[in-house]
N, CA, C and O of each residue as an XYZ file, in Angstrom:
868
protein
N     158.880    112.615    125.511
C     159.165    111.297    125.474
C     157.156    110.477    126.005
O     156.160    110.200    125.337
N     157.347    110.434    126.823
C     156.459    109.621    127.793
C     154.868    110.382    127.549
O     153.775    109.825    127.649
N     155.090    111.530    127.272
C     153.784    112.495    126.947
C     153.479    111.853    125.540
O     152.329    111.500    125.277
N     154.333    111.727    124.788
C     154.106    111.477    122.947
C     153.286    110.025    122.880
O     152.632    109.809    121.859
N     153.303    108.996    123.968
C     153.745    108.211    124.055
C     152.317    107.761    124.074
O     151.679    107.086    123.266
N     151.842    108.551    125.698
C     150.229    108.838    126.275
C     149.080    109.140    125.590
O     147.966    108.616    125.563
N     149.794    110.522    124.792
C     148.853    110.696    123.699
C     148.673    110.089    122.456
O     147.638    110.252    121.811
N     149.753    109.292    122.013
C     148.828    108.489    121.158
C     148.329    107.498    121.490
O     147.496    107.066    120.693
N     148.629    106.464    123.094
C     147.621    105.663    123.459
C     146.190    106.220    122.925
O     145.502    105.765    122.011
N     145.861    107.731    124.057
C     144.914    108.210    123.909
C     143.355    108.527    122.523
O     142.130    108.646    122.482
N     144.711    108.525    121.536
C     143.631    108.960    120.516
C     143.790    107.331    119.745
O     142.858    107.115    118.970
N     144.671    106.349    119.834
C     144.304    104.711    120.151
C     143.050    104.431    120.734
O     142.206    103.711    120.199
N     142.944    104.880    121.606
C     141.912    104.115    122.989
C     139.986    105.535    122.210
O     138.845    105.207    121.881
N     140.665    106.890    122.274
C     139.680    107.469    121.580
C     138.590    106.470    120.405
O     138.883    106.035    119.291
N     137.271    106.346    121.188
C     136.262    105.878    119.967
C     135.454    106.980    119.063
O     134.899    108.052    119.301
N     135.704    106.047    117.736
C     135.522    107.644    116.446
C     134.190    107.768    116.751
O     133.378    107.131    117.421
N     134.186    108.706    116.117
C     132.723    109.999    116.107
C     132.453    109.436    114.842
O     133.347    109.466    113.996
N     131.225    108.863    114.548
C     129.752    109.275    113.798
C     129.092    108.813    113.579
O     128.869    107.764    114.183
N     128.074    109.352    112.295
C     126.389    108.965    112.755
C     125.987    107.888    113.335
O     126.766    106.941    113.432
N     124.602    107.808    113.871
C     124.287    106.611    114.730
C     123.364    106.753    113.867
O     122.821    107.669    113.249
N     123.267    104.973    114.014
C     122.355    103.895    113.365
C     121.146    104.541    113.436
O     120.835    104.653    114.622
N     120.160    105.110    112.558
C     119.066    105.258    112.703
C     117.968    104.431    112.876
O     117.945    103.391    112.217
N     116.959    104.710    113.709
C     115.741    103.912    115.183
C     115.342    103.722    113.738
O     115.790    104.284    112.738
N     113.842    102.260    113.919
C     113.639    101.797    113.105
C     112.321    103.335    113.282
O     111.934    103.747    112.188
N     111.857    103.906    114.254
C     110.601    104.984    113.358
C     111.322    105.157    112.451
O     110.971    104.766    111.337
N     113.084    106.068    112.719
C     112.408    106.473    111.335
C     113.279    106.693    110.608
O     113.886    107.736    110.367
N     113.405    105.303    110.079
C     113.538    104.231    108.784
C     111.943    104.022    108.636
O     111.693    103.968    107.431
N     111.090    103.923    109.199
C     109.555    103.883    108.845
C     108.961    105.293    108.286
O     108.225    105.411    107.306
N     109.572    106.612    109.353
C     109.147    107.501    108.571
C     110.135    107.943    107.295
O     109.951    109.025    106.737
N     110.823    107.352    107.022
C     111.658    107.501    105.844
C     110.855    106.934    104.455
O     110.836    107.335    103.291
N     110.349    106.054    105.003
C     110.366    104.811    103.867
C     108.712    105.483    103.496
O     108.409    105.265    102.323
N     107.557    106.296    104.349
C     106.733    106.611    103.940
C     106.693    107.532    103.750
O     105.521    107.898    103.658
N     107.921    108.884    103.490
C     108.124    110.298    103.071
C     108.700    109.626    100.931
O     108.615    110.069     99.785
N     108.969    108.991    101.298
C     109.435    108.367    100.026
C     108.179    107.853     99.008
O     107.944    108.247     97.866
N     107.309    106.643     99.964
C     106.228    105.926     99.313
C     105.444    107.357     99.497
O     104.445    106.748     99.116
N     105.094    108.322     99.662
C     103.936    109.649     99.372
C     104.778    110.458     97.444
O     104.141    110.818     96.454
N     106.732    110.453     97.716
C     106.426    111.394     97.397
C     106.803    110.458     95.612
O     106.883    111.062     94.542
N     106.910    109.468     95.724
C     106.614    108.492     94.682
C     105.358    108.536     93.645
O     105.258    108.688     92.427
N     104.004    108.227     95.241
C     102.799    108.109     94.353
C     102.631    109.295     93.965
O     102.455    109.348     92.748
N     102.602    110.669     94.687
C     102.458    111.488     93.989
C     103.246    112.498     92.245
O     102.694    113.354     91.554
N     104.547    111.919     92.113
C     105.026    112.118     90.979
C     104.147    111.065     89.915
O     103.614    111.415     88.862
N     104.158    109.579     90.547
C     103.992    108.794     89.433
C     102.119    109.188     89.121
O     101.728    108.803     88.019
N     101.112    109.853     89.965
C     100.184    110.428     89.447
C     100.386    111.363     88.250
O      99.953    111.549     87.113
N     101.176    111.796     89.022
C     102.170    114.302     87.845
C     101.720    113.564     86.667
O     100.669    113.607     86.028
N     103.740    112.263     86.438
C     104.205    112.145     85.568
C     103.793    110.900     85.036
O     104.373    110.529     84.016
N     103.026    110.274     85.455
C     102.695    108.548     84.634
C     104.546    108.108     85.896
O     105.159    108.710     86.777
N     104.713    106.428     84.995
C     105.566    105.592     85.448
C     106.492    105.655     84.658
O     107.533    105.390     85.260
N     106.691    105.899     83.461
C     108.188    106.530     82.493
C     108.366    108.182     82.786
O     109.337    108.452     82.079
N     108.022    109.218     83.335
C     108.179    110.705     83.432
C     108.863    110.691     85.132
O     108.670    111.589     85.952
N     109.904    109.100     85.432
C     109.762    109.560     86.786
C     110.967    108.150     86.824
O     111.044    106.973     86.472
N     111.815    109.269     87.539
C     112.933    108.323     88.006
C     113.446    108.827     89.409
O     113.473    109.974     89.854
N     114.021    107.103     90.231
C     114.389    107.081     91.051
C     115.077    108.642     91.786
O     114.947    109.072     92.932
N     115.831    109.226     90.593
C     116.583    110.785     91.024
C     115.276    111.488     91.559
O     114.914    111.418     92.734
N     114.677    112.106     90.666
C     113.641    112.559     91.081
C     112.407    112.234     92.336
O     111.804    112.991     93.096
N     112.376    110.943     92.162
C     111.805    110.668     93.424
C     112.654    111.401     95.057
O     112.265    112.043     96.033
N     113.685    110.950     94.675
C     114.773    111.330     96.249
C     115.092    112.942     96.652
O     115.440    113.492     97.697
N     114.846    113.331     95.525
C     114.813    115.201     95.419
C     113.856    115.131     95.691
O     113.971    115.706     96.774
N     112.126    114.705     95.596
C     111.089    114.662     96.121
C     110.802    114.943     97.686
O     110.136    115.745     98.341
N     111.486    114.076     97.879
C     111.339    112.917     99.243
C     112.443    113.611    100.682
O     112.211    113.530    101.888
N     113.796    114.353     99.895
C     114.637    115.348    100.261
C     115.851    114.524    101.084
O     116.479    114.759    102.116
N     115.856    113.350    100.015
C     116.758    112.287    100.675
C     117.969    111.739     99.441
O     117.777    112.058     98.267
N     118.810    111.170     99.705
C     119.905    110.967     99.178
C     119.598    109.372     98.281
O     119.169    108.328     98.771
N     119.973    109.635     96.893
C     119.597    108.781     96.291
C     120.309    107.665     96.924
O     119.496    106.781     96.654
N     121.217    107.083     97.555
C     121.513    105.844     98.304
C     120.813    105.477     98.913
O     120.365    104.336     98.801
N     120.350    106.556    100.048
C     119.048    105.951    100.804
C     117.643    105.295    100.289
O     116.976    104.307    100.597
N     117.582    105.948     99.708
C     116.323    105.210     98.688
C     116.487    104.231     97.990
O     115.869    103.181     98.168
N     117.322    104.409     97.109
C     118.110    102.754     96.404
C     118.404    101.359     97.700
O     118.261    100.138     97.642
N     118.859    102.294     98.774
C     118.792    101.019    100.010
C     117.660    100.910    100.654
O     117.639    100.055    101.540
N     116.352    101.755    100.405
C     115.101    101.404    101.207
C     114.523    100.333     99.986
O     113.973     99.293    100.350
N     114.690    100.670     98.379
C     113.937    100.228     97.010
C     115.072     99.807     96.248
O     115.982    100.567     95.919
N     115.012     98.582     95.969
C     116.269     98.696     95.327
C     116.342     99.333     93.316
O     117.244     99.583     92.518
N     114.257     99.349     93.286
C     114.398    100.074     91.558
C     113.415    100.547     91.835
O     113.033    100.508     93.004
N     112.587    101.225     90.735
C     111.626    101.890     90.713
C     110.062    101.079     90.408
O     108.942    101.190     90.907
N     110.371    100.638     89.843
C     109.254     98.984     90.066
C     109.231     98.544     91.169
O     108.215     98.465     91.859
N     110.123     98.266     91.429
C     109.762     97.445     92.952
C     109.363     98.716     94.246
O     109.050     98.387     95.390
N     109.454    100.152     93.785
C     108.402    100.907     94.877
C     106.779    100.918     94.199
O     105.697    100.883     94.786
N     107.098    100.981     92.700
C     105.720    101.185     92.180
C     104.870     99.636     92.598
O     103.644     99.613     92.698
N     105.472     98.772     92.749
C     104.679     97.603     92.874
C     104.795     97.839     94.622
O     103.887     97.465     95.363
N     105.608     98.276     94.957
C     105.208     98.190     96.778
C     104.147     99.227     97.578
O     103.497     99.184     98.623
N     104.390    100.370     96.265
C     102.556    100.772     97.340
C     101.481    100.330     96.337
O     100.479    101.018     96.528
N     101.325     99.562     95.468
C     100.096     98.794     95.167
C     100.227     97.784     96.137
O      99.085     97.363     96.323
N     101.065     97.140     96.895
C     100.485     96.319     97.310
C      99.560     96.484     98.858
O      98.697     95.785     99.389
N     100.445     98.169     99.347
C      99.881     98.578    100.375
C      98.783     98.867    100.137
O      97.918     98.619    100.977
N      98.504     99.382     99.119
C      97.154     99.488     99.162
C      96.263     98.653     99.055
O      95.311     98.774     99.826
N      96.258     97.337     97.906
C      95.327     96.135     98.488
C      95.405     96.246     99.253
O      94.711     97.208     99.584
N      96.118     95.661    100.381
C      96.159     94.959    101.630
C      95.213     96.475    102.517
O      95.080     96.197    103.709
N      94.817     97.382    102.291
C      94.056     98.111    102.529
C      92.704     98.211    102.093
O      91.670     98.796    102.413
N      93.117     97.412    101.241
C      91.322     97.455    100.494
C      91.271     95.668    101.521
O      90.620     95.422    102.536
N      91.954     94.995    100.956
C      91.572     93.512    101.320
C      90.843     93.932    102.889
O      89.661     93.603    103.001
N      91.631     94.787    104.348
C      91.395     95.041    105.396
C      89.532     95.554    105.576
O      88.780     95.078    106.426
N      89.194     96.464    104.679
C      87.841     96.769    103.890
C      87.190     95.269    103.710
O      86.666     94.554    104.564
N      87.361     95.081    102.569
C      86.183     94.495    101.851
C      86.431     93.154    103.368
O      85.267     93.068    103.757
N      87.144     92.336    104.155
C      86.644     91.879    105.497
C      85.762     92.539    106.479
O      84.588     92.200    106.623
N      86.136     93.161    106.924
C      85.240     94.102    107.632
C      83.957     94.194    107.226
O      82.959     94.243    107.945
N      84.027     94.219    105.835
C      82.532     94.171    105.015
C      81.954     93.469    105.528
O      81.197     93.761    106.454
N      82.254     91.609    104.798
C      81.842     90.249    104.503
C      81.083     90.113    106.154
O      79.918     90.048    106.548
N      82.087     90.113    106.649
C      81.696     89.936    108.702
C      80.746     90.475    109.515
O      80.252     90.000    110.537
N      80.495     91.718    108.856
C      79.824     92.786    109.390
C      78.396     93.127    108.352
O      77.921     94.175    107.916
N      78.130     92.116    108.262
C      76.823     92.780    106.747
C      76.298     91.748    106.893
O      76.856     90.824    107.485
N      74.680     91.633    106.208
C      73.865     89.978    106.241
C      73.857     89.420    105.209
O      73.973     90.117    104.201
N      73.753     88.324    105.103
C      74.170     87.978    104.339
C      73.626     88.146    102.825
O      74.406     87.962    101.891
N      72.694     88.389    102.668
C      71.004     88.802    101.156
C      72.502     89.851    101.060
O      73.486     89.576    100.374
N      72.394     90.708    101.670
C      73.863     92.582    101.179
C      74.713     91.358    100.904
O      74.391     90.574    100.012
N      75.381     91.246    101.367
C      76.847     90.858    101.764
C      77.869     91.166    100.054
O      78.849     91.901     99.937
N      77.130     90.233     98.834
C      77.812     90.269     97.902
C      77.217     91.796     96.728
O      77.905     91.887     95.712
N      76.309     92.644     96.831
C      76.519     94.323     97.234
C      77.400     95.046     97.722
O      78.326     95.555     97.091
N      77.181     95.153     98.912
C      77.871     95.733     99.875
C      79.515     95.143     99.634
O      80.291     95.629    100.457
N      79.863     94.621     99.098
C      81.492     94.303     98.430
C      81.731     95.003     97.726
O      82.745     95.696     97.637
N      80.332     94.927     96.726
C      81.153     95.748     95.677
C      80.830     97.046     95.902
O      81.342     97.752     95.034
N      80.231     97.633     96.655
C      80.000     99.037     96.659
C      81.521     99.487     98.009
O      82.041    100.601     97.941
N      81.878     98.709     98.814
C      82.887     98.544     99.763
C      84.203     98.916     98.742
O      85.167     99.436     99.303
N      84.279     98.716     97.507
C      85.299     98.687     96.884
C      85.915     99.999     96.287
O      86.901    100.725     96.159
N      84.155     99.680     95.929
C      83.703    100.985     94.977
C      84.304    102.468     95.470
O      85.002    103.272     94.853
N      83.757    102.510     96.826
C      84.083    103.599     98.335
C      85.261    103.943     98.571
O      85.716    105.082     98.464
N      85.982    102.701     99.003
C      87.657    103.150     99.173
C      88.333    103.335     98.056
O      89.501    103.582     98.357
N      88.031    103.337     95.905
C      89.080    104.000     95.286
C      88.288    105.171     95.370
O      89.079    106.067     95.666
N      86.593    105.871     95.218
C      86.428    107.277     95.438
C      87.001    107.858     96.773
O      87.072    109.070     96.978
N      87.336    107.067     97.513
C      88.240    108.345     99.038
C      89.396    108.198     98.606
O      89.922    109.300     98.766
N      90.297    107.353     98.046
C      91.778    106.976     97.363
C      92.100    107.280     96.359
O      92.770    106.545     95.634
N      91.512    109.053     95.873
C      91.835    108.870     93.823
C      93.456    108.723     93.355
O      93.824    108.166     92.320
N      94.115    109.196     94.109
C      95.391    109.187     93.505
C      95.704    107.782     93.460
O      96.213    107.523     92.370
N      95.604    106.734     94.231
C      95.974    105.715     94.901
C      95.335    105.203     93.749
O      96.080    104.490     93.077
N      94.098    105.354     93.275
C      93.505    104.420     92.334
C      93.908    104.735     90.411
O      93.737    104.066     89.392
N      94.492    106.087     90.702
C      95.424    106.215     89.469
C      96.245    105.766     88.805
O      96.326    105.379     87.639
N      97.313    105.890     90.205
C      98.347    105.295     90.448
C      98.488    103.619     90.241
O      99.527    102.964     90.156
N      97.132    103.169     90.191
C      97.685    101.196     90.312
C      96.572    101.018     88.760
O      96.736    100.011     88.071
N      95.331    102.228     88.281
C      95.129    101.591     87.420
C      95.579    101.806     86.018
O      95.616    101.120     84.996
N      95.888    102.951     86.338
C      96.010    104.066     84.452
C      97.930    103.917     84.808
O      98.611    104.839     84.358
N      98.564    102.941     85.474
C      99.404    102.592     85.506
C     100.132    101.255     84.537
O      99.445    100.316     84.938
N     100.607    100.964     84.040
C     100.287     99.591     83.369
C     102.030     98.874     83.474
O     103.157     99.301     83.223
N     101.383     97.433     84.048
C     102.785     96.835     84.596
C     103.304     95.686     84.203
O     102.916     94.523     84.309
N     105.155     96.662     83.274
C     105.890     95.799     82.321
C     107.161     95.083     82.808
O     108.265     95.616     82.703
N     107.046     94.306     83.149
C     108.387     93.252     83.386
C     109.605     93.872     82.629
O     109.781     93.326     81.540
N     110.246     94.593     82.837
C     111.350     94.554     82.676
C     112.467     93.393     82.237
O     113.107     93.680     81.226
N     112.774     92.143     82.861
C     112.964     90.940     82.217
C     112.772     89.602     82.457
O     112.153     89.444     83.509
N     113.063     88.546     81.889
C     112.468     87.370     82.235
C     112.407     86.826     83.152
O     111.781     85.769     83.065
N     113.103     87.256     84.817
C     112.815     87.356     86.096
C     111.981     87.855     87.046
O     111.512     87.612     88.158
N     111.988     89.071     85.693
C     110.520     89.453     86.635
C     109.133     89.094     86.167
O     108.674     88.573     85.150
N     108.582     89.623     87.419
C     106.499     89.303     87.667
C     105.980     90.332     87.336
O     106.481     91.456     87.324
N     104.569     89.894     86.941
C     103.517     90.802     87.286
C     103.057     91.236     88.334
O     102.260     90.522     88.942
N     103.326     92.210     88.731
C     102.258     92.104     89.688
C     101.519     91.328     90.773
O     101.702     90.974     91.938
N     100.400     91.219     89.616
C      99.469     90.254     90.005
C      99.590     88.532     90.138
O      98.777     87.701     90.543
N     100.624     88.435     89.743
C     101.568     87.004     89.996
C     101.974     87.048     90.856
O     101.668     86.064     91.529
N     102.926     88.065     91.600
C     103.623     88.188     93.356
C     102.726     88.472     94.596
O     102.950     88.181     95.771
N     101.636     89.125     94.037
C     101.411     89.954     94.935
C     100.569     89.488     96.158
O      99.609     88.826     95.766
N     100.613     89.614     97.475
C     100.385     88.335     98.325
C      98.479     88.542     98.663
O      97.585     87.775     99.023
N      98.582     90.341     98.222
C      96.913     90.905     98.141
C      95.819     90.304     97.661
O      94.966     89.549     98.128
N      96.117     91.006     96.212
C      95.640     90.177     94.896
C      94.451     89.056     95.482
O      93.222     89.093     95.438
N      95.284     88.189     95.971
C      94.474     86.525     95.594
C      93.484     86.639     96.923
O      92.749     85.706     97.245
N      93.535     87.610     97.493
C      92.564     87.379     98.297
C      90.940     88.206     98.388
O      90.027     88.031     99.194
N      91.056     89.241     97.092
C      90.019     89.643     96.486
C      89.174     87.792     96.037
O      88.124     87.747     95.397
N      89.809     86.654     96.467
C      88.570     86.224     95.942
C      87.691     85.788     97.605
O      87.309     84.648     97.871
N      87.564     86.746     98.335
C      86.638     86.826     99.111
C      85.232     86.619     98.134
O      84.483     85.648     98.028
N      85.216     87.851     97.528
C      83.698     87.691     96.436
C      83.532     86.319     95.754
O      82.355     86.001     95.584
N      84.708     85.199     95.211
C      84.224     84.068     95.018
C      83.022     83.578     96.097
O      81.903     83.113     95.883
N      83.555     83.804     97.027
C      83.034     82.877     98.194
C      81.939     83.689     98.710
O      81.228     83.163     99.566
N      81.600     85.253     98.220
C      79.934     85.793     98.533
C      79.348     85.326     97.387
O      78.128     85.381     97.229
N      80.103     84.867     96.566
C      79.122     84.479     95.173
C      78.567     83.566     95.716
O      77.463     83.538     96.260
N      79.546     82.551     95.545
C      78.647     80.777     95.920
C      78.100     80.556     97.291
O      78.223     79.399     97.693
N      77.616     81.266     97.969
C      77.432     80.583     99.085
C      76.069     82.240     98.853
O      75.432     82.579     99.850
N      75.905     82.842     97.801
C      74.623     83.320     97.384
C      73.945     82.217     96.444
O      72.877     81.648     96.665
N      74.867     82.023     95.250
C      74.525     80.328     94.390
C      73.586     79.834     95.883
O      72.470     80.323     96.055
N      73.910     79.281     96.443
C      74.021     78.323     97.075
C      72.474     79.238     98.315
O      72.004     78.394     99.078
N      72.242     79.742     98.374
C      70.397     80.634     99.144
C      69.802     80.448     97.841
O      68.591     80.261     97.957
N      70.117     80.434     96.900
C      69.423     80.931     95.426
C      69.364     81.772     95.354
O      68.207     82.008     95.704
N      69.971     82.957     95.030
C      70.002     84.165     94.859
C      70.465     84.737     94.227
O      70.138     85.923     94.184
N      71.915     84.038     93.010
C      72.095     84.529     91.388
C      72.493     82.757     90.756
O      73.402     82.002     91.101
N      71.459     82.580     89.801
C      71.627     81.546     89.417
C      73.200     80.741     89.093
O      74.169     81.298     88.578
N      73.149     79.637     89.442
C      74.662     78.854     88.964
C      75.346     79.604     88.102
O      74.732     80.521     87.558
N      76.906     79.370     87.747
C      77.399     79.838     86.656
C      79.100     79.578     87.581
O      79.317     79.312     88.763
N      80.071     79.808     86.385
C      81.569     79.815     87.256
C      81.217     80.515     87.825
O      80.158     80.999     87.424
N      81.799     81.091     89.142
C      81.978     81.796     90.135
C      83.026     83.117     90.065
O      82.941     84.327     90.276
N      83.935     82.280     89.695
C      85.084     83.064     89.355
C      84.693     83.854     87.470
O      85.548     84.340     86.729
N      83.822     83.781     87.295
C      83.334     84.356     85.892
C      83.100     85.693     86.004
O      83.546     86.691     85.437
N      81.629     85.318     87.582
C      81.031     86.135     87.893
C      81.550     86.966     88.724
O      80.871     87.883     89.184
N      82.811     86.791     89.051
C      83.635     87.695     90.413
C      84.395     89.015     89.055
O      84.356     90.232     88.876
N      84.916     87.996     88.497
C      85.827     89.082     87.279
C      84.087     90.144     86.684
O      84.264     91.337     86.439
N      83.033     89.729     86.572
C      82.193     90.577     86.494
C      81.846     91.765     86.838
O      81.577     92.688     86.068
N      81.841     91.781     87.803
C      81.502     92.489     89.579
C      82.556     93.349     89.288
O      82.278     94.515     89.008
N      84.053     92.878     89.307
C      85.540     93.283     89.456
C      85.206     94.574     88.279
O      85.295     95.784     88.486
N      84.890     94.030     87.282
C      84.492     94.649     85.906
C      84.378     96.454     85.692
O      84.955     97.387     85.135
N      83.015     96.099     86.707
C      81.616     97.213     86.110
C      82.613     98.140     87.716
O      83.190     99.227     87.690
N      82.467     97.231     88.825
C      83.376     98.115     90.105
C      84.663     99.132     89.444
O      84.981    100.187     89.992
N      85.451     98.520     87.948
C      86.590     99.585     87.701
C      85.779    100.636     86.793
O      86.157    101.799     86.652
N      85.005    100.280     86.391
C      84.024    101.200     85.191
C      83.782    102.477     86.353
O      84.137    103.655     86.309
N      83.215    101.901     87.133
C      82.710    103.018     87.883
C      83.415    103.746     88.191
O      83.521    104.931     87.876
N      83.951    103.171     88.805
C      85.284    103.973     89.746
C      85.457    104.766     88.217
O      84.431    105.309     87.808
N      86.334    104.838     87.599
C      87.116    105.267     86.638
C      86.778    106.568     85.819
O      87.455    107.476     85.336
N      84.916    106.145     85.891
C      84.111    107.045     84.925
C      83.890    108.231     85.896
O      83.603    109.394     85.611
N      84.105    107.627     87.191
C      83.768    109.259     88.714
C      84.852    110.083     88.650
O      84.925    111.310     88.602
N      85.805    109.105     88.657
C      87.558    109.299     88.664
C      87.880    109.967     87.749
O      88.393    111.077     87.892
N      87.733    109.631     87.055
C      88.236    110.195     85.091
C      87.146    111.488     84.550
O      87.519    112.497     83.951
N      86.205    111.270     84.806
C      84.862    111.678     83.756
C      84.500    113.053     85.174
O      83.302    113.278     85.346
N      85.416    113.790     85.993
C      84.410    113.779     86.716
C      82.907    115.446     86.457
O      81.928    115.717     87.152
N      83.457    116.130     85.181
C      82.997    116.990     84.714
C      81.656    116.562     84.053
O      80.798    117.444     84.070
N      81.413    115.745     83.652
C      80.644    114.578     83.208
C      79.659    114.730     83.884
O      80.089    114.651     85.035
N      78.175    114.966     83.945
C      76.882    115.157     84.489
C      76.638    113.998     84.742
O      75.814    113.516     83.965
N      77.173    113.018     85.860
C      76.716    111.753     86.684
C      75.431    111.603     87.289
O      74.744    110.589     87.170
N      75.106    112.641     87.953
C      73.963    112.711     88.875
C      74.983    112.290     89.789
O      76.203    112.136     89.732
N      73.605    112.083     91.109
C      74.835    112.042     92.436
C      75.072    110.100     91.838
O      74.750    109.353     90.914
N      75.913    110.099     93.252
C      77.044    109.716     92.797
C      76.526    108.690     93.186
O      76.421    107.765     92.381
N      75.854    108.471     95.067
C      75.165    107.211     95.884
C      74.614    106.893     95.005
O      74.984    105.887     94.400
N      73.853    107.400     94.718
C      72.747    106.542     93.668
C      73.082    105.785     92.082
O      72.586    104.770     91.591
N      73.784    106.422     91.713
C      74.908    105.731     90.663
C      74.608    105.131     90.468
O      73.675    104.613     89.855
N      76.469    104.803     91.696
C      77.165    103.169     92.094
C      76.333    102.220     92.935
O      76.623    101.023     92.926
N      74.956    102.829     93.921
C      73.898    101.707     93.767
C      73.137    101.356     93.027
O      72.522    100.296     93.140
N      73.038    101.972     92.325
C      71.567    101.633     91.340
C      72.366    100.591     89.856
O      71.579     99.692     89.560
N      73.588    100.557     89.010
C      73.973     99.918     88.906
C      75.106     98.336     88.848
O      75.598     97.716     87.905
N      75.175     98.091     90.847
C      75.263     97.299     91.023
C      74.673     96.544     91.767
O      75.137     95.458     92.112
N      73.346     97.081     92.203
C      71.400     96.097     92.236
C      71.100     95.909     90.590
O      70.422     94.923     90.297
N      71.504     96.685     89.611
C      71.155     96.372     89.122
C      71.791     94.685     87.651
O      71.289     93.790     86.972
N      73.211     95.325     88.011
C      74.184     93.520     87.579
C      73.939     92.940     88.539
O      74.028     91.931     87.839
N      73.538     92.280     90.191
C      72.914     91.758     90.741
C      72.027     91.297     90.423
O      71.575     90.164     90.590
N      71.507     92.585     89.668
C      69.600     91.182     89.420
C      69.185     90.983     88.220
O      68.163     90.478     87.755
N      70.532     91.654     87.577
C      70.487     90.317     86.136
C      71.055     89.009     86.694
O      70.936     88.448     85.605
N      71.467     88.246     87.312
C      72.295     87.432     87.643
C      71.333     86.425     88.188
O      71.575     85.268     87.844
N      70.442     86.581     88.852
C      68.807     86.156     89.060
C      68.710     85.556     88.215
O      67.633     85.015     87.963
């Protein structure tokens, strides 16, 4: 009888074995795998053609794990957009700091063009997928993003160029919109229609941006 009691106590006091909690490094690695899987699927199939189950399958993770990290497909898409734009902002800030004032605005434009040309899949995932809020509680990415407002670095460079008399006076935000639309036009043309004989991409982008800024003088 005593032996049985001791065995029961031993079983009671023995800690349960279970899956150990994941380290922060493991969580980060899983997140990165999921993000890359989702990016690849969005580029190939578009937003409507991708489900959270497909993303989980490609990332080789359980759907429950995916939902723990990203509550919805749209949340995951916005995360991809935000991370990409933050990388862009870093490049633009470096350009701004390391470029002479007289070339700053032109080089900012060229830096962004080169950024998207170096990352064509990110460009497609961002600019070829429309953002559709699913309810009144959801917002457009541009309204919630912390990175997009930092594109005001162009406004800053425009105002400085106006003060130096390098471009004519006008609404800096409107001029910024003109530049951003032109940048996007160049990028989507080179990425989306590569079979067209555009010529040397370097000459094309430099001449286009230079002509655009010269026309503002």
